[in-house]
TIVEXLUM-312560 format. One line per field, with one value per residue (C-alpha): chain; x, y negated, z. Coordinates in pm, 1 decimal, always signed. Example, Ala and Ser with C-alpha at 12.3 -4.5 7.8 and 13.67 -1.06 7.14 Angstrom:
% TIVEXLUM-312560
cadena <- c(A; A)
xx <- c(+1230.0; +1367.0)
yy <- c(+450.0; +106.0)
zz <- c(+780.0; +714.0)
This chain:
% TIVEXLUM-312560
cadena <- c(A; A; A; A; A; A; A; A; A; A; A; A; A; A; A; A; A; A; A; A; A; A; A; A; A; A; A; A; A; A; A; A; A; A; A; A; A; A; A; A; A; A; A; A; A; A; A; A; A; A; A; A; A; A; A; A; A; A; A; A; A; A; A; A; A; A; A; A; A; A; A; A; A; A; A; A; A; A; A; A; A; A; A; A; A; A; A; A; A; A; A; A; A; A; A; A; A; A; A; A; A; A; A; A; A; A; A; A; A; A; A; A; A; A; A; A; A; A; A; A; A; A; A; A; A; A; A; A; A; A; A; A; A; A; A; A; A; A; A; A; A; A; A; A; A; A; A; A; A; A; A; A; A; A; A; A; A; A; A; A; A; A; A; A; A; A; A; A; A; A; A; A; A; A; A; A; A; A; A; A; A; A; A; A; A; A; A; A; A; A; A; A; A; A; A; A; A; A; A; A; A; A; A; A; A; A; A; A; A; A; A; A; A; A; A; A; A; A; A; A; A; A; A; A; A; A; A; A; A; A; A; A; A; A; A; A; A; A; A; A; A; A; A; A; A; A; A; A; A; A; A; A; A; A; A; A; A; A; A; A; A; A; A; A; A; A; A; A; A; A; A; A; A; A; A; A; A; A; A; A; A; A; A; A; A; A; A; A; A; A; A; A; A; A; A; A; A; A; A; A; A; A; A; A; A; A; A; A; A; A; A; A; A; A; A; A; A; A; A; A; A; A; A; A; A; A; A; A; A; A; A; A; A; A; A; A; A; A; A; A; A; A; A; A; A; A; A; A; A; A; A; A; A; A; A; A; A; A; A; A; A; A; A; A; A; A; A; A; A; A; A; A; A; A; A; A; A; A; A; A; A; A; A; A; A; A; A; A; A; A; A; A; A; A; A; A; A; A; A; A; A; A; A; A; A; A; A; A)
xx <- c(+10871.0; +10722.7; +10850.7; +10643.8; +10782.8; +10663.1; +10759.6; +10652.2; +10504.2; +10646.2; +10646.9; +10417.1; +10448.7; +10139.9; +10058.3; +9978.2; +10340.1; +10143.0; +10222.5; +10064.5; +10232.8; +10201.4; +10282.4; +10499.7; +10468.2; +10738.6; +10606.8; +10820.3; +10939.1; +11024.2; +10648.3; +10532.2; +10197.7; +10125.6; +9851.8; +9756.5; +9754.2; +9513.1; +9813.6; +9922.9; +10211.8; +10481.3; +10845.8; +10990.2; +10815.6; +10908.3; +11202.7; +11284.6; +11525.6; +11294.3; +10970.1; +10780.6; +10631.7; +10861.6; +10837.6; +10474.5; +10233.6; +9997.7; +10271.9; +10167.2; +9812.2; +9966.9; +10183.4; +9926.7; +9737.4; +10017.0; +10141.6; +9809.5; +9761.1; +10108.4; +10016.5; +9698.3; +9898.3; +10160.0; +9885.4; +9711.3; +10052.6; +10114.0; +9791.5; +9826.1; +10173.8; +10085.0; +9781.1; +10012.5; +9780.0; +10088.8; +10285.6; +10013.8; +9768.2; +9836.5; +9961.2; +9621.1; +9428.9; +9695.7; +9620.5; +9244.6; +9264.9; +9471.4; +9260.6; +8942.2; +9092.0; +9163.5; +8777.4; +8674.7; +8871.8; +8713.4; +8355.2; +8408.1; +8119.0; +8386.1; +8427.7; +8524.8; +8427.0; +8092.2; +7984.4; +8127.4; +7875.9; +7623.6; +7709.9; +7665.3; +7318.4; +7199.0; +7254.3; +6979.1; +7135.0; +7302.3; +7567.4; +7673.9; +7622.3; +7873.2; +8127.9; +8151.9; +8118.2; +8432.7; +8634.5; +8502.8; +8633.3; +8973.9; +9035.3; +8938.3; +9180.9; +9450.4; +9389.5; +9354.1; +8989.3; +9126.4; +8877.4; +8955.4; +8878.4; +8858.9; +9154.5; +9335.2; +9260.2; +9560.8; +9789.5; +10007.9; +9738.7; +9630.9; +9957.1; +10027.2; +9657.2; +9786.5; +10106.4; +9923.9; +9676.5; +9964.6; +10167.1; +9821.8; +9823.9; +9554.3; +9608.2; +9649.1; +9250.7; +9151.6; +9308.0; +9156.9; +8808.5; +8881.9; +9033.7; +8738.3; +8487.1; +8676.9; +8673.2; +8300.4; +8236.7; +8483.3; +8291.7; +7952.1; +8084.4; +8199.2; +7869.2; +7693.4; +7950.2; +8080.4; +8445.2; +8636.4; +8699.1; +9019.2; +9106.8; +9039.0; +9313.0; +9250.8; +9388.2; +9751.5; +9674.1; +9614.6; +9426.5; +9600.7; +9455.7; +9608.9; +9478.8; +9328.0; +9404.3; +9202.9; +8871.1; +8699.2; +8690.8; +8749.0; +8452.2; +8640.8; +8724.6; +8344.2; +8232.8; +8459.8; +8306.3; +7947.0; +7997.5; +8223.8; +8080.2; +8129.8; +8008.5; +7634.3; +7670.3; +7856.3; +7600.7; +7388.5; +7696.0; +7802.8; +7444.3; +7404.2; +7721.6; +7573.9; +7237.0; +7444.7; +7585.3; +7278.6; +7113.0; +7381.3; +7578.3; +7315.4; +7413.4; +7340.3; +7157.4; +6922.5; +6897.9; +6810.0; +6549.2; +6371.4; +5977.9; +5843.7; +5924.0; +5678.7; +5610.9; +5954.2; +6134.4; +6259.3; +6225.6; +6375.8; +6530.0; +6909.5; +7026.1; +7340.8; +7220.5; +6856.3; +6771.0; +6493.0; +6610.7; +6488.7; +6654.0; +6486.7; +6494.8; +6660.0; +6569.1; +6897.1; +6831.8; +6489.8; +6608.1; +6816.8; +6539.9; +6301.1; +6560.7; +6598.4; +6231.8; +6138.5; +5827.7; +5811.2; +6103.0; +6171.2; +6486.6; +6460.5; +6801.8; +6573.1; +6350.9; +6686.0; +6878.6; +6767.7; +7083.5; +7169.8; +7529.7; +7541.6; +7459.8; +7718.0; +7981.1; +7903.2; +7859.3; +8211.7; +8386.4; +8251.8; +8303.8; +8692.4; +8670.4; +8507.7; +8724.8; +8857.8; +8822.2; +9048.5; +9017.2; +9305.5; +9384.0; +9346.1; +9587.2; +9439.9; +9416.7; +9037.7; +8978.8; +8780.8; +8727.1; +8958.7; +8929.5; +9221.2; +9290.7; +8973.3; +8939.3; +8954.1; +9097.4; +9000.0; +8636.6; +8376.8; +8040.6; +8188.7; +8360.3; +8038.3; +7962.8; +8311.7; +8291.4; +7969.9; +8115.2; +8434.6; +8272.1; +8024.1; +8321.6; +8499.1; +8158.6; +8219.3; +7887.7; +7893.8; +8007.0; +7687.1; +7496.9; +7726.4; +7702.7; +7320.0; +7311.6; +7500.3; +7305.2; +7561.6; +7462.7; +7170.2; +7336.1; +7376.9; +7140.6; +7054.0; +7002.7; +6765.3; +6550.1; +6580.8; +6503.6; +6762.3; +6633.3; +6533.6; +6575.1; +6927.5; +7006.8; +6785.2; +6999.0; +7332.3; +7252.2; +7134.4; +7453.8; +7678.9; +7480.7; +7503.2; +7872.4; +7922.2; +7710.7; +7888.5; +7594.9; +7654.3)
yy <- c(-19904.5; -19955.6; -19773.0; -19666.7; -19678.3; -19675.2; -19931.8; -20058.4; -20401.2; -20561.3; -20890.8; -21043.4; -20920.8; -20720.0; -20699.8; -20328.7; -20267.0; -20103.8; -20191.6; -20088.1; -19860.9; -20001.2; -19880.2; -20091.9; -20101.7; -20273.8; -20371.1; -20477.6; -20858.1; -20818.6; -20867.8; -20636.3; -20550.2; -20387.5; -20125.7; -20045.7; -19674.8; -19764.0; -19610.7; -19819.2; -19659.8; -19780.8; -19849.8; -19602.5; -19355.4; -19451.7; -19334.1; -19591.3; -19377.4; -19136.4; -19325.5; -19119.1; -19084.4; -18887.2; -18731.7; -18850.4; -18606.6; -18648.0; -18690.7; -18400.3; -18586.5; -18896.9; -18791.8; -18589.4; -18923.8; -19140.4; -18864.8; -18819.9; -19184.2; -19243.3; -18950.3; -19130.9; -19436.9; -19265.1; -19123.3; -19498.8; -19669.5; -19383.6; -19454.4; -19789.5; -19754.3; -19539.8; -19771.9; -20065.8; -20232.8; -20236.4; -20505.9; -20705.8; -20754.6; -20971.3; -20810.5; -20882.0; -20724.7; -20407.8; -20403.4; -20385.8; -20103.2; -19885.2; -19958.0; -19897.6; -19547.1; -19476.7; -19551.9; -19309.2; -19052.2; -19096.0; -19115.2; -18790.7; -18555.0; -18239.9; -18395.7; -18132.1; -18346.9; -18441.9; -18063.1; -17967.1; -18219.3; -18093.0; -17715.9; -17848.9; -17990.9; -17666.6; -17485.7; -17461.2; -17353.7; -17648.8; -17422.7; -17345.1; -17682.2; -17784.5; -17574.0; -17676.0; -18028.6; -17995.6; -17834.5; -18125.4; -18362.6; -18212.6; -18221.3; -18574.5; -18650.0; -18438.4; -18614.8; -18953.0; -19004.7; -18971.7; -18808.8; -18457.4; -18241.1; -17890.3; -17871.0; -18044.2; -17744.9; -17539.2; -17269.7; -17558.3; -17774.7; -17484.7; -17403.9; -17783.3; -17800.7; -17504.5; -17632.0; -17965.8; -17765.0; -17574.7; -17895.6; -18036.4; -17702.7; -17516.0; -17124.7; -16873.5; -16754.2; -17121.4; -17219.5; -16902.6; -17027.0; -17346.1; -17176.1; -16942.7; -17245.2; -17373.6; -17034.3; -17034.8; -17368.3; -17294.6; -16966.4; -17123.9; -17382.2; -17150.9; -16959.6; -17285.4; -17362.5; -17672.3; -17551.8; -17315.5; -16971.3; -16994.6; -17261.7; -17036.4; -17079.3; -16796.2; -16525.6; -16552.9; -16732.9; -16528.2; -16613.0; -16490.6; -16377.9; -16233.5; -16026.5; -16200.3; -16197.3; -15975.4; -16135.2; -15875.6; -15797.7; -15461.3; -15316.3; -15398.0; -15743.3; -15794.7; -15647.1; -15906.6; -16193.1; -16057.5; -16033.2; -16321.6; -16580.4; -16879.9; -17233.4; -17258.2; -17543.0; -17281.9; -16957.5; -17055.0; -17042.9; -16714.0; -16581.4; -16668.8; -16496.8; -16196.3; -16216.2; -16242.1; -15914.0; -15733.5; -15863.9; -15672.2; -15996.5; -16193.4; -16530.2; -16834.0; -16999.6; -16708.2; -16674.9; -17030.1; -17029.4; -16750.1; -16793.5; -16458.1; -16118.9; -15884.9; -15542.9; -15527.6; -15676.7; -15989.7; -16015.6; -16254.9; -16327.9; -16373.2; -16726.0; -16589.0; -16321.6; -16394.4; -16025.2; -15913.5; -15793.4; -15658.7; -15593.8; -15415.6; -15649.6; -15441.9; -15509.9; -15705.8; -15922.2; -15968.3; -16073.5; -16366.4; -16452.3; -16487.8; -16713.0; -16963.4; -16965.6; -17221.4; -17387.3; -17385.7; -17118.6; -16813.7; -17001.2; -17362.3; -17481.2; -17639.4; -17815.2; -17988.4; -18011.2; -18156.5; -17979.5; -17647.7; -17732.8; -17987.4; -17703.9; -17441.1; -17691.2; -17723.9; -17345.4; -17245.7; -17522.7; -17387.9; -17031.4; -17137.1; -17259.4; -17009.1; -16925.9; -16981.8; -17327.3; -17519.5; -17839.7; -18065.7; -18455.2; -18689.2; -18990.5; -19157.1; -18878.1; -18820.5; -18431.8; -18311.0; -18001.0; -17850.5; -17548.5; -17321.8; -17170.5; -16968.8; -16631.8; -16576.8; -16916.3; -16835.9; -16714.2; -16804.3; -16688.0; -16479.6; -16280.3; -16122.1; -15987.2; -15856.0; -15701.3; -15512.3; -15349.1; -15276.4; -15121.5; -14934.8; -14812.0; -14649.5; -14455.2; -14305.6; -14436.5; -14406.3; -14696.1; -14721.1; -14758.2; -15004.1; -15203.8; -15177.9; -15275.9; -15588.7; -15708.2; -15581.9; -15487.7; -15576.2; -15567.3; -15182.7; -14994.0; -14766.1; -15044.8; -15180.3; -14881.6; -14691.5; -14889.4; -14767.1; -14560.5; -14833.9; -14522.8; -14500.3; -14896.1; -14877.5; -14576.7; -14762.5; -15074.2; -14876.9; -14687.7; -14975.7; -15152.3; -14824.4; -14799.3; -15150.9; -15055.8; -14735.6; -14526.6; -14160.2)
zz <- c(-1810.8; -1419.3; -1109.1; -814.0; -499.3; -87.4; +165.0; +514.8; +510.2; +844.4; +695.7; +985.2; +1324.5; +1507.8; +1833.4; +1820.1; +1648.1; +1328.0; +1001.5; +644.9; +409.4; +61.3; -290.1; -501.0; -865.5; -1040.9; -1382.4; -1686.6; -1696.2; -1325.5; -1192.1; -905.8; -754.4; -423.9; -341.0; +12.2; +139.4; +444.8; +648.5; +914.0; +1133.5; +1369.4; +1227.8; +1446.5; +1257.9; +898.8; +732.7; +480.9; +263.9; +222.9; +224.8; +432.5; +787.9; +1032.4; +1399.4; +1410.8; +1536.0; +1232.6; +975.8; +775.5; +748.5; +675.5; +413.2; +241.9; +177.6; +98.2; -155.9; -304.4; -359.1; -529.2; -758.6; -867.2; -911.8; -1105.6; -1340.4; -1378.1; -1472.1; -1738.7; -1866.9; -1912.6; -2033.3; -2328.6; -2409.7; -2414.5; -2152.5; -1901.8; -2115.1; -2201.0; -1921.2; -1608.4; -1290.1; -1122.0; -1404.7; -1366.7; -1027.3; -1069.0; -1329.3; -1075.9; -765.5; -990.2; -1089.5; -714.7; -672.7; -936.9; -771.3; -446.4; -597.0; -774.1; -807.2; -722.1; -373.0; -124.6; +171.2; +22.7; -45.4; +320.3; +436.2; +238.4; +353.3; +736.6; +649.6; +519.7; +859.7; +1081.3; +1399.0; +1616.9; +1722.9; +1371.6; +1271.7; +1562.0; +1454.2; +1097.8; +1216.4; +1427.4; +1137.6; +889.5; +1171.5; +1186.0; +810.3; +791.7; +1060.5; +864.8; +571.1; +723.6; +570.2; +194.4; -21.0; -111.9; -437.3; -468.1; -653.6; -392.3; -126.4; -253.0; -109.0; +23.7; +160.9; +374.0; +514.9; +581.4; +756.6; +951.4; +1054.5; +1130.9; +1370.1; +1527.0; +1591.5; +1783.5; +1999.6; +1862.8; +1923.5; +1616.9; +1696.0; +1691.8; +1357.0; +1227.6; +1300.5; +1143.8; +806.2; +779.0; +801.8; +510.6; +315.1; +379.8; +242.3; -85.1; -144.4; -127.7; -369.1; -595.0; -591.1; -660.2; -957.6; -799.5; -764.0; -1032.0; -926.3; -1053.5; -788.0; -497.1; -262.9; -41.3; -244.3; -158.3; +168.5; +449.7; +757.4; +1086.4; +1424.3; +1716.8; +2005.9; +2290.1; +2645.7; +2875.3; +2949.9; +3163.5; +3529.0; +3683.0; +3893.3; +4203.3; +4093.5; +3998.9; +4351.8; +4509.1; +4290.6; +4386.1; +4777.4; +4815.9; +5089.5; +4825.6; +4927.8; +4892.3; +4616.8; +4406.6; +4480.0; +4223.7; +3943.2; +4086.8; +4060.9; +3696.4; +3622.1; +3793.3; +3616.4; +3258.6; +3357.9; +3481.0; +3148.3; +2966.6; +2871.5; +2755.7; +2570.4; +2779.8; +2512.5; +2498.6; +2873.2; +2907.5; +2664.5; +2801.6; +2860.8; +3047.4; +3131.9; +2953.4; +3099.6; +3292.4; +2950.1; +2841.4; +2473.5; +2256.1; +1899.0; +1958.3; +1837.5; +1692.6; +1477.9; +1465.4; +1562.3; +1773.7; +2113.8; +2424.1; +2726.8; +3069.9; +3364.1; +3667.6; +4023.1; +4092.3; +3799.4; +3892.8; +4240.6; +4090.6; +3855.2; +4150.9; +4327.4; +4044.8; +3873.1; +3625.5; +3545.9; +3167.5; +3111.1; +3293.7; +3498.6; +3591.2; +3406.3; +3147.1; +3420.5; +3546.9; +3236.6; +2891.5; +2703.6; +2833.3; +2739.8; +3003.9; +3264.0; +3094.0; +3165.2; +3507.6; +3538.5; +3382.8; +3567.8; +3910.3; +3831.8; +3807.4; +4134.0; +4336.3; +4602.6; +4964.5; +5107.8; +5375.5; +5600.8; +5521.0; +5572.0; +5265.2; +5221.5; +5516.5; +5760.7; +5719.6; +5712.5; +5414.3; +5213.1; +4949.0; +4717.8; +4690.8; +4369.0; +4263.2; +4289.1; +3902.8; +3771.3; +3416.5; +3474.3; +3233.9; +3138.2; +2836.5; +3093.4; +3215.6; +2838.4; +2834.6; +3185.7; +3091.6; +2783.3; +2937.1; +3235.1; +3013.2; +2758.4; +3099.3; +3163.6; +2843.1; +2684.2; +2330.5; +2150.1; +1924.1; +2237.1; +2375.9; +2066.1; +2047.1; +2405.0; +2350.9; +2048.6; +1787.8; +1426.5; +1237.4; +898.1; +838.9; +658.1; +961.4; +1185.0; +932.1; +900.7; +1216.1; +1578.4; +1824.0; +2102.7; +2384.3; +2639.4; +2565.3; +2593.2; +2952.4; +3053.3; +2963.6; +3162.4; +3448.2; +3458.5; +3454.8; +3746.4; +3945.4; +3880.1; +4013.1; +4338.2; +4381.0; +4297.3; +4151.0)
C-alpha cells in the first residue's frame, strides 16, 4: 500500500532561501516518487511535523494549494491501487499517470477561473471590468495560481478567503465587494448551467458589511474650503471639487466626458447605470467651467490627460493637501515650502457627492427628489414609466447652493 506525505526539499542551497514543497509517494517495495507542488517557501515558514505552511501572510492560500494537490494525488494512487497498476508499473510510469491526472483536473471544463475570465470579457464598461479583474487577481494570489473548480468554492473556501483578505488589511466593506463579485460570477454560471445549483456556497455564507465613516462636509466646512486662499497650483483641484458639488455630485467619469451645454443643461448617459440624465448648470458651476474650458470636451482635462484616471489620482491627492503652507529649512539649511496637514486630510471627490446629499437632506428636501437629483433609480416600475419632474431637481440644486451661499 502506498502512503502520501509532504516535505520541504532543502537539499540544495538557494540564494533566495526559498525551497520547493514536494509530495512524496512511498510505493510498495521501498520505491518512492516525488510530485512538485509549485510552492516555494522559506524553511522559517514550514512546519515539518504538520507538513504545512505556518506564520506566512499567504499561508491560507499556500496550504489550500498544497491540500488540493495532495487530495488529487491520493485519488490517483487509490485508482492505481484498485486496478493493480500500482504494483506492476515502474515508478516513472506511476509518476506520469499521477501528473497526467493533475493535468486533467487543471484543464477541466468546470474551471471556475476560466468562467470568471469569460465573465469579465462579457462586461463592456472598463470600470466594471477593472473591479472583477482585481477580484480574480486576488483569488489567484490566494490559491497560488492553482486551478479551481466550482465545487471547490465551498463555505470553508469562502471563509478562508475572507480570513486571507482580512490578514492582508482589507476592510469589511472591501471584502464584501470581492465576495459579491464571486457571488455574481457563481450566479451567472448557474444561469448558464455551467455550475450546479446544489453547489451554491452562498446559502449559508453571509457577506458582512459595516457602516462607513462620515464622508461629507458641513456647510461651514464647505464654505471654508471654497473660500480658502490655497496655493495657485491647488486652485484647480479645489475648483473641480466645487464643480462636482454644484452639478449635484456628478461622477468624475461623466464630468470629464461631457461635450457641451444644451439650453443651460448638461445632458449625458450616466456611465454607472446607463441612465439618461440632465442637470441644470447654475452660475456658480458655469464660472468654473469657463475657467477650464476644453477644446473637444466641455472641460480641458482630457485635452491634458489621455486617461482621466491619471488626473483623478492627482485631484484626490491634492484635495487632501489643501491647507496652510509654511517656509521651513531643509537638511542643508535652504528655505523651501512645506505644506502642513490639509484642512480635510481624507477629502476626495466622492465627498462632494455625499456633501450635496447630506446638505439636501438637512434642508428637508424629499428623499425621492434627492435620489432623482443624484441619478439614483432606474429600475423601479414608476421610474420607468414616469419621468421625474425636472423642475423639482432644478429646485433641489438651487436650494442646496443657496444654503451654502447663505441665501434664504
